[in-house]
C-alpha positions in Angstrom: -40.5 -6.9 9.5 -38.7 -3.8 10.4 -35.7 -3.0 8.6 -36.5 -5.1 5.5 -39.7 -3.0 5.2 -39.6 0.4 3.6 -43.3 1.7 5.3 -41.7 0.1 8.7 -37.9 1.5 8.3 -36.8 4.2 10.7 -36.4 8.2 9.0 -32.7 8.4 8.5 -30.1 9.9 10.8 -27.3 11.7 11.0 -23.8 10.4 13.2 -20.8 11.6 13.4 -18.5 8.7 14.7 -14.9 9.5 16.1 -13.0 6.4 16.7 -9.4 6.8 19.0 -7.0 9.5 18.1 -3.5 7.5 17.8 -0.5 8.3 18.2 1.8 9.1 14.9 5.1 7.4 17.1 4.9 4.1 15.5 2.4 2.1 12.6 -0.9 -0.3 14.0 -0.7 -3.4 15.3 -3.9 -5.2 15.6 -4.7 -4.2 18.6 -4.5 -0.8 17.9 -7.2 -1.6 15.0 -9.5 -4.0 16.8 -10.8 -1.9 19.6 -11.9 1.7 18.4 -11.2 2.0 14.6 -13.2 -1.8 13.8 -15.9 -0.6 16.3 -16.8 2.6 14.6 -16.3 1.5 10.7 -18.9 -1.3 11.8 -21.4 0.8 12.7 -20.5 3.2 10.3 -20.9 0.4 7.3 -23.8 -0.9 9.1 -25.8 2.2 9.5 -25.2 3.4 6.1 -26.5 0.2 4.7 -29.6 1.2 6.8 -29.5 4.7 4.8 -28.5 7.0 7.9 -25.8 9.8 7.2 -22.9 8.5 8.2 -19.1 10.2 8.9 -16.4 8.2 10.4 -13.9 11.0 11.2 -10.4 10.8 13.1 -6.6 11.8 13.2 -3.7 11.8 14.8 -2.4 13.2 18.2 1.1 14.8 16.5 1.7 16.6 19.8 2.0 13.7 22.1 5.0 13.2 24.3 5.9 10.1 22.7 6.3 11.9 19.7 8.6 14.1 21.1 10.4 10.8 22.6 10.7 9.0 19.4 12.0 11.7 17.7 15.0 11.6 20.2 15.7 8.0 19.5 15.6 8.2 16.3 17.7 11.7 15.6 14.7 13.0 14.0 12.1 16.0 14.9 8.9 15.3 16.3 7.3 17.4 13.2 9.3 14.4 10.4 8.1 11.6 12.6 4.5 12.5 13.5 4.2 13.3 9.0 5.9 9.7 8.6 3.7 8.1 11.0 0.4 9.8 10.1 0.5 8.5 6.5 1.7 5.0 7.8 -1.3 4.9 10.2 -3.4 5.8 7.3 -2.4 2.9 4.9 -2.5 0.5 7.8 -6.4 1.4 8.3 -6.6 1.0 4.9 -4.9 -2.0 4.6 -8.0 -3.6 6.2 -10.3 -1.4 4.4 -11.1 1.5 7.3 -10.8 4.5 5.6 -11.9 7.8 7.3 -14.1 10.3 5.5 -11.1 12.7 7.1 -8.0 12.0 8.9 -6.6 14.6 10.5 -3.1 15.6 10.5 -2.7 18.4 13.0 0.6 19.5 11.2 -1.0 19.8 7.7 -1.8 23.1 6.5 -5.6 21.8 5.8 -6.2 21.7 9.7 -2.7 23.2 11.2 -4.0 26.9 11.3 -7.8 25.7 12.6 -6.6 23.2 14.9 -4.6 25.8 16.9 -7.3 28.0 16.5 -10.1 25.8 18.4 -7.3 25.8 21.2 -7.5 29.3 22.1 -11.2 29.7 21.4 -12.1 27.2 23.9 -9.6 27.9 26.5 -10.9 31.5 26.1 -14.6 30.1 26.4 -13.5 28.1 29.9 -12.2 31.3 31.0 -14.6 33.4 30.6 -17.0 31.2 32.6 -14.9 31.1 35.2 -13.6 27.4 34.8 -9.4 27.8 34.2 -7.6 28.5 37.2 -3.8 28.8 36.7 -2.4 26.6 39.8 1.3 26.0 41.4 2.7 22.8 41.2 6.0 20.3 41.9 7.4 18.6 38.5 10.2 17.0 38.2 13.2 18.3 36.1 16.2 16.7 34.8 19.2 18.7 35.1 21.2 17.1 32.4 18.9 17.1 29.8 17.3 20.6 31.1 13.9 19.8 30.7 10.6 19.2 32.7 9.9 15.4 33.0 6.7 15.5 31.5 4.7 12.6 29.5 6.8 9.7 27.9 9.7 11.1 29.4 9.0 10.3 33.1 8.9 6.8 34.5 8.1 5.2 37.9 5.1 3.3 38.8 1.5 3.6 39.2 0.5 4.8 42.8 -3.1 2.7 42.7 -1.8 -0.5 41.2 2.4 -0.2 41.5 3.2 -1.3 38.2 5.2 0.6 35.9 4.5 3.7 33.9 5.6 6.3 31.5 4.1 9.6 32.2 0.7 9.9 34.2 -1.3 7.2 33.3 -1.1 3.2 33.9 -2.2 0.9 31.1 -2.6 -1.7 33.7 -5.4 -0.4 35.8 -6.4 2.7 33.5 -5.7 5.0 36.5 -4.4 9.0 36.1 -2.3 10.8 38.2 -0.5 13.6 38.9 3.5 13.9 38.6 3.7 14.1 42.5 2.2 11.4 43.1 4.3 9.0 41.0 5.8 6.2 42.5 10.0 6.1 42.4 9.8 8.9 40.0 12.6 9.0 37.2 13.9 9.8 33.9 13.1 7.5 31.0 16.0 8.3 28.9 19.2 8.4 30.3 20.2 8.4 34.1 20.4 11.7 35.2 19.8 14.0 38.7 16.6 14.7 39.1 15.4 17.5 41.4 11.5 19.0 41.8 10.8 22.6 40.5 7.7 24.9 41.1 5.6 25.8 37.8 2.3 27.1 37.4 -0.3 25.2 34.7 -3.3 25.9 33.6 -6.5 23.1 34.9 -9.7 23.1 34.3 -12.8 23.2 37.4 -14.7 20.2 37.4 -18.3 21.6 38.4 -20.2 18.9 40.1 -23.2 19.1 37.9 -21.4 18.6 34.5 -19.2 15.7 36.0 -22.4 14.0 37.3 -23.5 14.1 33.5 -20.5 13.0 32.5 -20.3 10.2 34.8 -23.6 9.2 34.3 -23.8 8.9 30.3 -23.8 5.7 28.4 -24.5 3.8 31.7 -21.0 3.7 32.8 -19.8 0.6 34.2 -19.4 0.4 38.1 -16.0 -0.3 37.6 -15.3 2.6 34.6 -17.0 5.1 37.3 -14.5 4.0 40.3 -11.3 4.9 38.5 -12.7 8.2 38.0 -13.9 9.0 41.1 -10.6 7.3 42.7 -8.6 10.4 40.6 -11.3 13.0 41.8 -10.2 11.9 45.8 -6.8 11.9 45.3 -6.4 14.9 42.8 -9.6 17.0 43.5 -11.6 17.9 41.0 -9.3 19.5 38.8 -7.9 18.5 35.4 -4.5 19.7 33.4 -4.7 21.6 30.6 -1.1 22.7 30.2 2.2 21.3 30.9 5.7 22.1 30.5 7.6 20.6 26.9 8.9 21.9 24.1 6.7 20.3 21.4 3.5 21.3 21.3 0.6 24.5 20.6 1.7 27.4 22.7 -0.6 27.8 25.9 -0.7 31.8 25.9 -1.2 32.8 29.7 -0.2 29.5 30.7 1.9 31.0 33.7 6.1 30.5 34.1 8.0 28.3 32.6 6.4 28.7 29.2 3.4 25.8 28.6 2.2 24.1 25.8 -1.4 22.7 25.9 -1.5 19.1 27.2 -3.0 16.6 24.4 -5.0 14.9 27.5 -6.3 18.4 28.2 -7.6 20.8 26.1 -6.6 19.0 23.0 -9.5 16.4 23.4 -12.0 19.0 23.5 -10.4 20.5 20.8 -10.3 17.6 18.2 -13.9 17.1 19.3 -14.8 20.5 18.1 -12.5 20.2 14.9 -14.3 16.8 14.1 -17.7 18.4 14.4 -16.4 21.1 12.2 -15.2 18.2 9.4 -19.0 17.0 9.9 -20.1 20.2 9.0 -17.9 20.6 5.8 -18.3 16.8 4.5 -22.0 16.9 5.3 -22.9 20.0 3.0 -24.7 21.3 6.2 -22.1 23.7 7.8 -23.1 22.6 11.1 -20.8 21.6 14.2 -22.0 18.3 15.1 -21.1 19.0 18.8 -23.4 22.0 18.4 -26.6 20.7 20.7 -29.4 21.4 18.1 -27.2 20.3 15.2 -29.6 17.2 15.5 -26.5 15.0 14.7 -25.8 11.8 17.0 -22.3 12.1 18.0 -20.1 9.0 19.4 -16.6 9.0 20.7 -14.9 5.4 21.0 -12.1 4.7 23.0 -9.4 2.5 24.7 -10.0 2.1 28.2 -6.6 3.5 28.9 -8.3 7.1 28.0 -11.4 6.4 30.0 -10.3 9.4 32.7 -9.4 12.1 30.4 -12.3 11.3 28.0 -14.7 11.4 30.8 -13.4 14.9 32.5 -12.7 16.7 29.3 -16.4 15.2 28.7 -17.5 17.7 31.6 -15.4 20.6 30.1 -17.5 20.4 26.6 -20.9 20.4 29.1 -19.2 23.3 30.2 -19.1 25.3 26.8 -22.9 25.2 26.0 -24.3 26.7 24.0 -21.5 26.4 21.8 -20.8 22.8 21.9 -22.0 19.8 23.9 -20.7 16.5 25.2 -20.4 13.4 23.0 -24.0 11.8 22.9 -21.8 8.4 23.6 -18.5 7.5 25.0 -17.8 4.2 24.8 -14.4 2.1 25.6 -13.0 -1.2 25.2 -10.1 -3.6 27.0 -7.0 -4.3 25.3 -6.9 -7.4 22.8 -4.3 -9.8 24.1 -1.8 -11.5 21.7 -1.8 -15.9 22.6 -2.4 -14.7 26.3 0.0 -11.6 26.2 0.0 -7.8 26.0 1.4 -6.7 22.3 4.9 -5.7 23.0 7.0 -4.4 20.5 10.3 -4.8 22.8 9.6 -8.4 23.7 8.9 -9.0 19.3 5.5 -9.5 20.4 3.3 -8.2 18.0 1.3 -8.7 14.8 1.4 -5.4 12.5 -1.7 -4.8 10.4 -0.4 -4.4 7.0 2.2 -7.8 7.6 -1.6 -9.8 8.2 -3.5 -8.4 5.1 -0.5 -8.7 2.7 -0.4 -12.6 4.4 -4.3 -13.3 4.7 -7.3 -11.7 2.9 -8.5 -8.6 5.1 -12.3 -9.8 5.0 -11.0 -12.6 7.1 -9.0 -10.6 9.4 -11.9 -8.2 10.1 -14.2 -10.8 10.6 -12.4 -12.8 13.4 -11.2 -9.3 15.0 -14.7 -8.4 15.0 -15.4 -12.2 17.1 -12.8 -11.1 19.3 -13.7 -7.6 19.8 -12.9 -6.6 23.4 -15.1 -4.8 24.7 -15.2 -4.7 28.6 -13.2 -7.8 29.0 -9.9 -8.7 27.6 -9.7 -10.7 24.3 -7.0 -13.0 23.2 -6.0 -13.4 19.3 -4.8 -16.8 18.9 -3.4 -17.7 15.5 -4.5 -21.4 15.8 -8.1 -20.0 16.5 -7.9 -17.0 13.9 -7.3 -20.2 11.3 -9.8 -22.7 12.4 -12.6 -20.0 12.8 -12.1 -18.3 9.2 -11.7 -21.6 7.7 -14.6 -23.0 8.7 -16.8 -20.3 9.4 -16.4 -18.1 6.0 -13.7 -20.4 3.6 -15.8 -23.5 3.7 -19.0 -22.6 5.1 -19.7 -19.3 3.4 -18.0 -19.6 0.5 -18.9 -22.9 -0.4 -23.0 -21.9 -0.2 -22.5 -19.0 -1.8 -20.9 -20.6 -5.3 -23.3 -23.0 -5.1 -25.5 -20.2 -5.4 -24.1 -18.3 -8.1 -23.5 -21.0 -10.3 -27.3 -21.9 -9.8 -28.4 -18.5 -11.3 -29.3 -17.3 -14.8 -31.4 -14.3 -13.9 -32.6 -12.7 -10.9 -35.3 -14.6 -9.4 -38.8 -13.8 -10.5 -40.9 -14.7 -7.1 -40.6 -12.6 -3.6 -39.2 -14.9 -0.7 -41.1 -17.2 1.3 -42.2 -14.7 4.3 -40.8 -16.5 7.0 -37.6 -16.7 5.5 -37.7 -13.0 5.2 -38.4 -12.4 8.8 -35.0 -14.8 9.9 -33.2 -12.7 8.0 -35.3 -9.3 9.1 -34.0 -10.8 12.7 -30.6 -11.3 12.2 -30.5 -7.7 10.6 -32.2 -6.3 14.0 -29.5 -8.8 16.2 -26.8 -6.6 14.0 -28.7 -3.7 14.9 -29.3 -4.6 18.0 -25.1 -5.3 18.8 -24.1 -1.9 17.1 -26.3 0.2 19.6 -23.6 3.6 20.1 -23.7 3.0 24.0 -22.4 -0.3 24.0 -20.3 -2.2 20.7 -20.7 -5.6 21.0 -19.1 -7.0 17.3 -19.4 -10.8 18.0 -22.8 -10.0 17.4 -22.9 -8.7 14.3 -20.5 -12.1 13.2 -22.8 -14.7 14.9 -25.8 -13.2 12.8 -23.5 -13.7 9.7 -22.7 -17.3 11.1 -26.3 -17.8 11.4 -27.4 -16.7 8.0 -24.6 -19.3 6.4 -26.1 -22.0 9.1 -29.8 -21.0 8.0 -31.7 -23.9 6.2 -33.2 -23.4 2.9 -36.5 -21.7 2.2 -36.5 -18.9 0.3 -38.4 -21.0 -2.6 -37.9 -21.0 -6.5 -35.6 -17.9 -6.2 -33.6 -19.2 -3.2 -29.9 -18.9 -4.4 -30.5 -15.0 -5.6 -32.2 -14.2 -2.5 -29.8 -15.9 -0.2 -26.9 -14.4 -2.0 -28.5 -11.3 -1.7 -29.5 -11.6 2.3 -25.7 -12.2 2.8 -24.7 -9.6 1.3 -26.4 -7.6 3.6 -25.2 -9.2 6.9 -21.6 -9.7 6.0 -21.6 -5.6 4.4 -20.0 -4.5 7.9 -17.7 -7.0 8.3 -16.7 -8.5 5.0 -16.8 -5.3 2.6 -14.6 -6.0 -0.2 -16.5 -9.7 -0.8 -20.0 -8.3 -0.3 -19.6 -5.7 -2.6 -18.2 -8.2 -5.2 -20.9 -10.2 -4.8 -23.5 -7.0 -4.5 -22.2 -5.9 -7.9 -22.6 -9.5 -9.2 -26.0 -9.5 -8.8 -26.1 -6.4 -10.8 -26.5 -3.8 -7.9 -24.3 -0.3 -8.6 -22.6 1.0 -5.7 -22.7 0.1 -1.7 -25.1 -2.4 -0.5 -27.8 -0.8 1.1 -31.5 -2.1 2.6 -33.4 0.3 0.2 -32.0 -1.7 -2.5 -32.8 -4.9 -1.7 -36.4 -5.3 -3.1 -34.8 -4.4 -6.7 -34.0 -7.1 -9.2 -31.4 -6.0 -11.5 -30.3 -8.2 -14.4 -27.0 -10.0 -13.0 -23.7 -8.6 -14.1 -21.8 -10.4 -17.1 -21.0 -14.4 -15.6 -17.8 -14.3 -13.8 -16.6 -16.0 -10.8 -16.9 -14.8 -7.6 -14.0 -14.0 -5.3 -12.4 -17.2 -3.3 -10.7 -17.1 -0.2 -7.7 -18.9 0.7 -7.1 -21.2 3.9 -5.4 -19.2 6.6 -2.3 -21.0 8.0 -2.0 -20.8 10.9 1.9 -21.4 10.9 2.7 -18.5 8.8 0.7 -16.2 11.3 2.2 -17.5 14.3 5.5 -16.7 12.7 4.5 -12.8 12.0 4.1 -12.4 16.0 7.7 -14.0 16.3 9.2 -11.3 14.3 6.9 -7.6 14.0 8.6 -5.7 11.5 7.1 -2.4 13.0 8.3 0.3 15.5 7.3 1.3 19.1 
C-alpha cells in the first residue's frame, strides 16, 4: 500500500491550479463547466485529500471583446456587463460545488491595480529583453460605427477550415490567424462599409528556444502541436500583444492609433502572474507560484480553443526568467456536446448549470460530467444516458449499499480491515491518482474507481460496514463532495475527508439518516435543453 500507509505516503506538495478564465458575458452552461473547471476542482480535492497544499485560483476576462459586444447589444456599459456576469459565473460554479480560493474580477478594487500593474511590469520586462516590436499591419475599419473591427466585432470564415468565425480564432479547428487572413471579412453587427487601415501594434517576438520548450511541454499531442505550427508558418514567429479597441487596459507606447492590451496576448501573462501572486497571499508564503524557485507545481487547464495563445504566451513566460516561469503543466480539452450537437443559445440548445442543479442533485451532475468529461476528443451529454448512469450507479448501487452499511453500524469498527481488502481500496485510490496526473487529466478514471468500489465484494471482516463506508468517502470525495462530507461527519470525523485521518475511529455522530438521492427523470432534463433561460 502507498496512499493508505502513512509511512509510505509522499511528502506534501504545493500546487497552484488555474482553470480557464471565462468571458463574463453570460452564465455558464454544462459545456463550460465540464472541461477546465471540473477537471481542476476534482484534481484539487483529490490532492487535498492526499495532504497536498493545493490552491485553485481563477477569474473572469473582463476586457474580452465579447463583453463590449454584449454591452452594445444590451444597451449597457462593458463594466456593467462584466460585473454582472462575473457574479453570475461565480454563482454558477458554486451551484456545482466549485468554489475557487480566489476568483479574480479585474474590475474589482481588490485586484484592479495589481492586474493593470502586472501588464505594464511584464511589458517592460519583455522590452528589456528585446522581445517586443511595434509592427505595422492592415486591419478592417467600419466607417459607420467608427471602430476597428477587432475580436467579436469581426465576422468571416476561417482561413484553414472555412468555418464561420468571429474574430481571429476558429472553434471548429482551433486555428488562430490575423485579421488580414480572415476569409470574407466583414462587420459582426449592422452592415456597413469596411475599409482597411494601417495601424501599429506591439508584438512578441517568439524565440526558437522558448517556443520549442513550450511545444515540447506535457507531451503535447501531435495534432495540437501541428495547430500551433500552422499558425507560425502562416503568420511568422510573432504573437500580438495589443489591438485597437475602446475597452481594455491602455497600452502605452503601442503606436497610433492608441491601443489596449489584447486579452489573448499580454493579458494571459498578466493573469498568470496575478494568479501566482494570489497563491503567495493565500498560502502565507508570499512567493509568486510562477517564480522558478517557488517549489510550487503550477497547472493550467483550458479548452482547445485557446491552445495557440496559451502555448505562445507560455513561450513569453519562459522569456521572463528568472522572475517568472511558464506553467509546469498545460492541459487542454475538446468540447462537450449536448445530444450530439454543440451547445448553442441562439439555437436554444443548451443546459445551464444552475438550471440543472436546481432540478438534480449536484453530486449526480458532477459524477456524470466526470464520466463524459472531454479530453483529447469530444464527448456527449445525453439526458437518457445521464439518467440511466446515475440512477443505476449512484441512486441504486452506491446509495443502497451505503444505507445498508450505515443501518448496521452502532459503533466504530473495533478491528482493522482485511489486508487484501485494504490493498483493493489502495489500488482504486492509486487509479484515481494516476488518472489525475497533471500532464493528462482523465476524470473517467476517477469515476471508474468509484464504480469499482460500489461493485467490490464484501471482505472487510467484522467491521466491513464501517470500513466500506469510510473507503467510499475517500473514492467519492473528489466527485461527490456533498454526499462524502455528510458520511464523513456521520462517521464522527471533523473537517474534510483526508487520508491522514483514515485510520482514526472517532465516536459516530448522533444517529441520523444518510442523505438520499432522488432518481433523475430524463424527460425533465431534456426540457431544460429545449428551453434554456441563460444568455449568450
